[in-house]
C-alpha positions in Angstrom: 31.5 61.3 -24.0 33.7 60.5 -27.4 33.3 63.3 -30.1 31.3 60.7 -32.2 28.7 60.4 -29.1 28.5 64.1 -29.0 27.6 64.5 -32.6 24.9 61.6 -32.3 23.5 63.6 -29.0 23.1 66.8 -31.1 21.8 64.9 -34.2 19.2 63.1 -32.1 18.5 66.2 -29.9 17.8 68.3 -32.9 15.4 65.4 -34.4 13.2 65.8 -31.3 12.9 69.5 -31.4 10.2 69.7 -34.1 8.1 67.7 -31.7 8.9 69.6 -28.6 7.6 72.7 -30.5 4.4 70.9 -31.6 3.8 70.0 -28.0 4.5 73.5 -26.6 2.4 75.2 -29.2 -0.4 72.8 -29.7 -0.7 70.7 -26.4 0.8 72.6 -23.4 -1.7 75.5 -23.7 -4.6 73.0 -23.7 -3.5 71.1 -20.4 -2.6 74.8 -18.7 -6.2 75.7 -19.2 -7.6 72.3 -18.1 -5.8 72.7 -15.0 -7.8 75.9 -14.4 -4.3 77.7 -12.5 -4.0 81.4 -11.9 -1.1 81.5 -14.1 -2.6 79.4 -16.9 -2.9 82.8 -19.1 0.7 83.8 -18.5 1.8 80.5 -20.4 4.0 81.5 -23.4 4.9 78.6 -25.9 8.3 80.0 -26.5 9.4 79.5 -22.7 7.6 76.1 -23.0 10.0 75.0 -26.1 13.1 76.4 -23.8 12.3 74.4 -21.1 11.3 71.3 -22.9 14.4 71.3 -24.8 16.3 71.1 -21.7 14.2 68.4 -20.4 14.9 66.5 -23.8 18.6 66.7 -23.2 18.4 64.5 -20.2 16.8 61.1 -22.1 18.9 61.6 -25.0 22.1 62.1 -23.1 21.0 58.9 -21.2 20.7 56.7 -24.2 23.8 57.9 -26.1 25.7 57.3 -22.9 24.3 54.1 -21.6 23.1 52.7 -24.8 26.4 51.1 -26.2 27.0 49.1 -22.7 23.6 47.3 -23.0 23.5 47.0 -26.7 20.7 50.0 -27.6 21.5 52.4 -30.0 20.1 54.3 -33.2 21.9 52.4 -35.9 20.8 54.3 -38.8 21.7 57.8 -37.6 24.7 56.3 -36.0 26.2 55.0 -39.4 25.0 58.3 -41.0 26.8 60.5 -38.5 30.0 58.3 -38.8 30.2 59.1 -42.4 28.9 55.6 -43.3 26.4 54.6 -45.9 23.0 53.8 -43.8 21.7 51.8 -46.6 22.3 48.3 -44.7 20.8 49.6 -41.4 17.9 51.2 -43.4 17.1 47.6 -45.0 17.2 45.8 -41.7 14.9 47.9 -39.8 12.6 49.4 -42.2 10.1 46.1 -42.6 10.2 45.4 -38.5 9.6 48.9 -38.1 6.7 49.0 -40.6 5.2 45.8 -39.5 5.0 47.2 -35.8 3.0 50.4 -37.2 0.5 48.3 -38.6 0.1 46.2 -35.6 0.0 49.0 -33.5 -2.6 51.0 -35.7 -4.9 47.9 -35.7 -4.6 47.4 -31.9 -5.4 51.4 -31.4 -8.3 50.9 -34.0 -9.7 48.0 -32.4 -9.6 49.6 -28.8 -11.7 52.5 -30.3 -14.3 50.3 -31.6 -14.8 48.2 -28.8 -14.6 51.2 -26.5 -15.9 54.4 -28.4 -14.9 56.8 -25.6 -12.9 59.4 -27.2 -9.2 59.1 -26.3 -8.7 63.1 -26.7 -10.4 62.7 -23.2 -7.1 61.5 -21.9 -4.5 62.5 -24.0 -4.8 66.0 -26.1 -2.2 64.7 -28.4 -4.6 62.4 -30.2 -6.3 65.6 -31.3 -3.0 67.0 -32.9 -2.9 67.5 -36.6 -1.4 64.8 -38.2 2.0 66.2 -39.0 2.5 67.7 -35.4 1.3 64.4 -34.0 4.0 62.1 -36.3 6.6 64.6 -34.9 5.9 64.6 -31.5 4.9 60.9 -31.1 7.0 59.3 -33.9 10.0 61.0 -32.9 10.1 63.2 -29.7 8.2 60.3 -27.5 10.6 57.7 -28.9 13.5 59.6 -27.6 11.9 60.1 -24.2 10.4 56.6 -23.9 12.7 54.2 -25.5 16.1 56.0 -25.9 15.9 57.6 -22.4 13.7 55.4 -20.5 14.0 51.8 -21.7 17.8 52.2 -21.7 18.0 53.4 -18.2 15.9 50.6 -17.2 17.8 48.0 -19.0 21.2 49.4 -17.7 20.0 49.7 -14.0 18.9 45.6 -14.6 22.1 44.8 -16.3 24.3 46.3 -13.1 21.8 44.5 -10.9 22.5 41.1 -12.4 26.1 41.1 -11.5 26.9 39.9 -15.2 28.4 43.2 -16.6 31.0 41.1 -18.3 28.8 40.9 -21.3 25.6 42.5 -23.0 22.1 41.6 -21.7 20.7 38.5 -23.0 16.9 37.5 -23.9 15.8 37.3 -20.3 17.0 40.7 -19.1 16.1 42.3 -22.5 12.4 41.3 -22.2 12.4 42.3 -18.7 13.5 45.8 -19.7 11.0 45.8 -22.3 8.1 44.7 -20.2 9.3 47.0 -17.4 9.8 50.2 -19.3 6.3 49.6 -20.9 4.7 49.1 -17.6 6.5 52.2 -16.4 5.4 54.8 -19.2 1.9 53.5 -19.0 1.6 54.3 -15.2 3.2 57.8 -15.9 0.6 58.4 -19.0 -2.1 57.3 -16.4 -0.9 59.5 -13.7 -0.6 62.5 -16.2 -4.1 61.8 -17.6 -5.6 61.5 -13.9 -4.1 64.8 -12.8 -5.3 66.9 -16.0 -9.0 65.6 -15.9 -9.7 64.3 -12.6 -11.3 60.9 -12.1 -11.4 59.0 -15.0 -14.0 56.0 -15.9 -12.8 52.5 -15.7 -13.3 52.0 -19.2 -10.9 55.0 -20.0 -8.2 53.6 -17.8 -8.8 50.1 -19.3 -8.3 51.5 -22.7 -5.3 53.8 -22.0 -3.4 51.1 -20.1 -4.0 48.5 -22.9 -2.9 50.5 -25.7 0.2 52.0 -23.8 1.2 48.5 -22.6 1.0 46.7 -25.9 2.5 49.6 -27.9 5.1 50.1 -25.7 6.0 46.3 -25.6 6.0 46.4 -29.5 8.3 49.6 -29.5 10.3 48.4 -26.9 10.8 44.8 -28.7 11.8 46.8 -32.0 14.1 49.2 -30.1 15.9 46.3 -28.4 16.2 44.1 -31.3 16.1 46.5 -34.7 17.2 50.1 -33.0 15.5 53.3 -32.1 14.6 54.1 -36.1 12.5 50.9 -35.9 10.5 52.1 -33.0 10.1 55.5 -34.5 8.9 54.3 -37.6 6.2 52.1 -36.0 4.9 54.7 -33.5 4.6 56.9 -36.7 2.6 54.6 -38.6 0.6 53.6 -36.0 -0.6 57.7 -35.8 -0.6 57.6 -39.7 -2.8 54.7 -40.1 -5.2 55.5 -37.2 -5.4 59.3 -37.8 -9.3 60.0 -37.7 -10.4 56.7 -36.7 -9.8 57.3 -32.9 
């Protein structure tokens, strides 16, 4: 990768590390205990941080390497790393990000009111302290789901389309948004099922509906406005819904 790309990779990777630490200290021990494995008591958060740091490098590297080919990027951080003023990028993505966060919070609270089952039964992240939740969900998970996952999905669709002489159009873009949202929803469901065993139909429906809608909103923001817009939306979703679900 060019020198600027390496610098962007380093900044994005470091940006995701506080969320990695929050996950390793607050969530992984609980997951290990819930699995009731013989080695659960041997889990060391510092080792979890080291492993997750290496894992995080993969989606960040994919996003930085493949993103420019399909028009996906982190425009605010890119302009800052390049030494240019980020004010224009900030004005461009701030309002869509805030709007997406309000929509996401309203949707999550609505689901919690319609189905009062506690979401911490299927995802311990909901029980994290607010600051840790914002770091992990708002930043680290967006690096994995959007920068890495959605970029890879869009790049594969773009290559399969046979029209690599130009960037993806609206149709391919929407397919990437929807498919990446669906894939991540299924990953979340499989993880919850593996941790907690059989889930009720209500909890499965609740999880899939939230992940699909949120993934579509965040994916659209990433595609049209940049990664930071999706990060802002995800963080505001949890900020406004904290304590209500």
